[in-house]
N, C-alpha and C positions, 0 to 999 in steps of 0.2 A: 504494499498500499504504500503511493507518497503523500508525502507533506504538503499539503497546498499553502503555495508562494506568498501567501498569502494574510492578512489578518482582517478577518468579516466582523462588524457585527448587523444585526435585523432594526433597522425602523419602523418597518406595520411589514402585511403582509405584502410579502413577492418586492421589498426592496427593503436593500444591503447598503451599507459602505463596504470597499475596501479599502487597502491600504497595501499596495507593494512594497516593501523597501530599499529604496537604493542600493541599499546593500548587500541586497542578494548578488546567485548568482545566478548568469545567464542560462546557464542548462536548467535551472528550475522552474525556468517561464518554458514550459514541455506545449507542444500541441499537444491541436482535444478542443471535444467536441460539446455542444449541450443540450438537455432535455429537452429545452424550452427555450422558445422565445428569449431574447435578450434586446434592453437596451442601455447604451451604457452611457455616462454623460462624467467629462471632466471637473473635479471639483478643485483639486492641485498638484502640480507636477509638469517636470520640464523635461523635454527629449525623448518622451513616452511615443511606443508607436502600436498600432495594432493594424494585426497580418493576415489577412483567410489567405488560404488554401489556392497556389495557381495563379498569386495575385503580388502585387506591389504593396508593402510596407505603405499603412496610409497615419500619419505624427495623427496620436490624440489633441486635439484642440478644443475648442468652445463649442462645439456641433457634436451632438448626440451622434453615432453611433448605434447596426440598428444590425443585432447577430441569430441568424437566422438558426432553428432548433437543428441539430446534427452536420455544420457545417463545421471542417478544419480550424482552427483556426488559433493564434498563438500571441500575448504582449509579449512588445520588443521593449527590454529595460532602456532606464534613461541616465539625467544626472541626479533627479530627487527624488524623494518617495513622491508615488502618486496612489495621491486616492482619488477613488468613482463612486460614483453612486449608480449600482446597477438594479435596474428595473427587471424582475423574473414572470414575464407575462404568461397566462396559463391559457 
C-alpha cells in the first residue's frame, strides 16, 4: 500500500483541502486515476503542474481543473507547498 503524498482535511461532503509539501520526492507523485469526477482549484503554491496521459503538463494556476474519473493523471512538483481545494463529484 502506497502512502498518499498529501495531507487531506474534509471541509464538507465531497469537499476537501489537500496539501502537498514542497519537500516531497518527485517519485511520490505517481500516475493514478480516480473513482469519481473531480474539480481541483489552487489555493496556494508555485510552479506545480497537472498532467493527463498523452498530454503536455499544464501549470496549476487560477483556473479550475476538471478531472474525469478513470483518467490517468499526475501532479508535477513545484517550488513551494501546494494547497488545493478538491471537489469530488457524485
